[in-house]
C-alpha positions as CSV (number, residue, x, y, z in Angstrom):
1,M,-82.8,7.0,-28.3
2,D,-83.7,5.1,-31.4
3,E,-81.1,3.3,-33.5
4,D,-81.5,5.7,-36.5
5,T,-80.7,8.7,-34.3
6,V,-77.6,6.9,-32.9
7,E,-76.5,6.0,-36.4
8,L,-76.9,9.6,-37.5
9,I,-74.9,10.9,-34.6
10,R,-72.1,8.4,-35.5
11,M,-72.1,9.5,-39.1
12,L,-71.9,13.2,-38.0
13,C,-69.0,12.4,-35.7
14,T,-67.3,10.4,-38.4
15,R,-67.7,13.3,-40.8
16,A,-66.3,15.8,-38.2
17,G,-63.3,13.5,-37.7
18,M,-62.6,13.3,-41.5
19,I,-62.7,17.1,-41.7
20,M,-60.3,17.2,-38.8
21,E,-57.9,14.9,-40.5
22,D,-57.9,17.1,-43.6
23,A,-57.5,20.2,-41.6
24,C,-54.6,18.7,-39.6
25,A,-52.7,18.0,-42.8
26,E,-53.4,21.6,-44.0
27,A,-52.2,23.0,-40.6
28,L,-49.0,21.0,-40.7
29,V,-47.9,22.2,-44.1
30,I,-48.3,25.9,-43.2
31,A,-44.8,25.9,-41.8
32,S,-43.4,25.0,-45.2
33,S,-45.7,27.4,-47.1
34,D,-44.6,30.6,-48.7
35,A,-46.2,33.8,-47.5
36,G,-48.6,34.0,-50.4
37,T,-50.3,30.8,-49.6
38,V,-50.4,31.1,-45.8
39,S,-53.5,33.3,-45.8
40,K,-55.3,30.9,-48.1
41,K,-54.4,27.9,-45.9
42,L,-55.5,29.9,-42.8
43,A,-58.9,30.7,-44.4
44,R,-59.4,27.0,-45.2
45,L,-58.5,26.0,-41.7
46,A,-61.0,28.6,-40.3
47,E,-63.7,27.3,-42.6
48,A,-63.0,23.7,-41.6
49,A,-63.2,24.7,-37.9
50,Q,-66.5,26.3,-38.5
51,V,-67.9,23.3,-40.4
52,I,-66.6,20.9,-37.6
53,G,-68.4,23.1,-35.0
54,T,-71.6,23.0,-37.0
55,V,-71.5,19.2,-37.5
56,I,-70.8,18.6,-33.8
57,A,-73.6,21.0,-32.8
58,A,-76.0,19.0,-35.0
59,A,-74.8,15.8,-33.2
60,Q,-75.3,17.4,-29.9
61,A,-78.8,18.6,-30.8
62,L,-79.8,15.1,-31.7
63,H,-78.3,13.7,-28.5
64,R,-80.2,16.1,-26.2
65,P,-82.5,14.2,-23.8
66,D,-85.5,16.4,-24.6
67,H,-85.1,15.5,-28.3
68,N,-85.4,11.8,-27.7
69,V,-89.2,11.5,-28.2
70,R,-90.5,8.0,-28.6
């Protein structure tokens, strides 16, 4: 695997981690949220989970052995 691909995978994983950190904070404050904002927070968490899944899927696609053409 070339170094550019490795760096891109690292960047994607870093981005996923950053989104996870933000989502974690969002999840932790749900307990103290009023009923009106819970649904908004849940929607943001669901969106974050979807984005994290997409970013990780991109990293996995780059890491596939059959993708590593020289």
